[in-house]
C-alpha positions as CSV (number, residue, x, y, z in Angstrom):
1,M,0.0,0.0,0.0
2,G,3.0,2.3,0.4
3,Y,6.3,2.8,2.3
4,V,7.8,5.0,4.9
5,S,10.1,7.5,3.3
6,G,11.4,9.1,6.4
7,A,10.6,11.0,9.6
8,F,8.5,14.1,9.8
9,G,9.2,16.4,12.7
10,I,10.4,15.4,16.2
11,R,7.3,13.8,17.7
12,G,7.4,10.4,15.9
13,W,5.5,11.3,12.7
14,V,6.5,9.5,9.6
15,N,6.4,10.5,5.9
16,V,4.6,7.9,3.8
17,V,4.5,7.5,0.1
18,A,1.2,5.8,-0.7
19,D,0.8,3.4,-3.6
20,T,-3.0,3.6,-3.7
21,E,-5.4,5.1,-6.2
22,F,-6.3,7.9,-3.9
23,V,-3.4,9.3,-1.8
24,D,-5.4,9.4,1.5
25,S,-6.9,5.8,1.1
26,L,-4.4,4.5,3.7
27,F,-6.3,6.5,6.3
28,D,-9.3,4.2,5.8
29,Y,-7.5,1.5,7.8
30,D,-7.0,1.7,11.6
31,T,-4.1,-0.7,11.6
32,W,-1.1,-0.8,9.3
33,W,1.4,-3.6,9.1
34,V,4.8,-2.0,8.8
35,G,8.0,-3.8,8.0
36,Q,9.3,-6.2,5.3
37,P,7.9,-9.6,4.1
38,G,8.3,-12.0,7.0
39,Q,9.0,-9.2,9.5
40,W,5.7,-7.3,9.9
41,R,4.6,-5.4,13.0
42,A,1.1,-4.0,13.5
43,Y,0.8,-0.3,14.3
44,A,-2.5,1.5,15.1
45,L,-2.9,4.8,13.2
46,D,-3.2,7.6,15.7
47,E,-3.6,10.5,13.2
48,G,-2.7,11.5,9.7
49,Q,-2.6,14.3,7.3
50,V,-2.2,14.8,3.5
51,Q,0.9,16.7,2.6
52,P,2.1,17.7,-0.9
53,K,3.1,14.5,-2.7
54,K,2.9,12.3,0.4
55,L,1.2,11.6,3.7
56,G,2.2,12.4,7.3
57,A,1.2,9.7,9.8
58,K,1.5,9.3,13.6
59,L,1.6,5.7,14.6
60,V,0.8,4.6,18.2
61,G,4.0,3.7,19.9
62,V,6.3,5.7,17.6
63,D,6.8,8.7,19.9
64,D,10.1,10.3,18.8
65,R,12.1,11.1,15.8
66,E,14.6,8.2,16.3
67,L,11.8,5.6,16.2
68,A,10.3,7.3,13.1
69,V,13.7,7.3,11.4
70,A,14.1,3.6,12.2
71,L,11.0,2.8,10.1
72,K,12.4,4.5,7.0
73,G,12.2,2.1,4.0
74,S,9.6,-0.1,5.7
75,L,6.7,-1.2,3.6
76,I,3.1,-0.6,4.7
77,A,0.5,-3.3,4.2
78,V,-3.1,-4.0,5.3
79,P,-4.7,-7.4,5.5
80,R,-6.5,-8.3,2.3
81,S,-9.6,-9.1,4.4
82,A,-9.8,-5.4,5.4
83,M,-9.9,-4.2,1.8
84,P,-13.1,-3.8,-0.2
85,E,-13.9,-6.2,-3.0
86,P,-12.9,-4.7,-6.4
87,A,-15.7,-3.7,-8.7
88,E,-16.4,-5.8,-11.8
89,D,-13.5,-5.5,-14.3
90,E,-11.2,-3.9,-11.6
91,Y,-8.3,-5.7,-10.0
92,Y,-5.8,-5.2,-7.2
93,W,-2.4,-5.2,-8.8
94,A,-1.1,-7.7,-6.3
95,D,-3.7,-10.2,-7.5
96,L,-2.3,-10.0,-11.1
97,I,1.3,-10.8,-10.2
98,G,2.2,-14.2,-11.5
99,H,-0.7,-14.4,-14.1
100,A,0.3,-16.0,-17.4
101,V,-0.1,-13.7,-20.3
102,V,-1.1,-15.2,-23.6
103,N,-2.0,-13.4,-26.9
104,T,-5.0,-14.1,-29.1
105,R,-2.9,-16.6,-31.2
106,G,-2.3,-18.7,-28.1
107,E,1.4,-17.6,-27.8
108,A,2.8,-17.3,-24.3
109,L,4.3,-13.9,-23.6
110,G,5.4,-14.6,-20.0
111,V,4.0,-13.8,-16.6
112,V,3.1,-10.5,-14.9
113,A,6.1,-9.5,-12.8
114,K,4.7,-6.1,-11.6
115,L,2.6,-3.2,-12.7
116,F,3.2,0.5,-12.6
117,E,1.3,3.7,-13.4
118,T,2.0,6.3,-16.0
119,G,0.2,9.5,-16.7
120,A,-1.8,7.8,-19.5
121,N,-2.5,4.3,-18.2
122,D,-1.3,1.4,-16.1
123,V,1.4,-0.9,-17.5
124,L,1.8,-4.6,-17.1
125,V,5.5,-5.7,-16.9
126,V,5.5,-9.2,-18.4
127,Q,8.6,-11.3,-17.8
128,D,9.6,-14.2,-20.1
129,G,13.0,-15.4,-18.9
130,A,15.4,-12.5,-19.6
131,K,13.0,-10.8,-22.0
132,Q,10.7,-8.1,-20.5
133,R,7.6,-6.6,-22.2
134,L,5.7,-3.5,-21.2
135,L,2.0,-3.8,-22.1
136,P,-0.5,-1.0,-21.6
137,F,-3.3,-2.1,-19.3
138,V,-6.1,-0.8,-21.5
139,K,-9.2,-2.6,-22.8
140,Q,-7.9,-2.5,-26.4
141,V,-4.9,-4.6,-25.3
142,V,-6.1,-6.6,-22.2
143,L,-9.1,-8.6,-23.5
144,K,-9.8,-11.0,-20.7
145,V,-8.5,-11.5,-17.1
146,D,-9.3,-14.9,-15.7
147,M,-8.6,-14.8,-12.0
148,A,-9.4,-18.5,-11.4
149,A,-7.1,-19.6,-14.1
150,K,-4.5,-16.9,-13.3
151,S,-4.3,-15.9,-16.9
152,I,-4.6,-12.8,-19.0
153,E,-5.5,-12.8,-22.7
154,V,-4.0,-9.8,-24.7
155,D,-4.0,-8.5,-28.2
156,W,-0.2,-8.2,-28.4
157,G,2.2,-9.9,-30.8
158,L,5.4,-11.7,-29.8
159,D,7.4,-9.3,-31.9
160,Y,6.0,-6.0,-30.4
């Protein structure tokens, strides 16, 4: 959902870069899991504020600058069960990682390694061994997402 980019002030506030559709969406969750995979710790959100380009957050138990600085670089997560179900034809990016990508001719392009946002559209990063393809995540290219089969059908050639 984001990461701690540093300390904010001297009273334990942290700067947070949110990786959410709306920058203040993280404030919808009372508890944040902060850390790295396999090393998570739950923190209750005490208060927060939107700042230019990032968030400021006060986590319960982080009461001075040194504790805030120690969290720099930590990821922020929330339990999937706390998140709302996506609308029809909407997906959480994390759910698409690992999906096989196949074009309309049945040719395998690889698997989704990650996604990122541009000003125009989201982009699928499809990895096939050492080869990497960047596919725009738009309806003209992404024809079908099958969550059960963990596959994505695209209108995209092998030589693009």
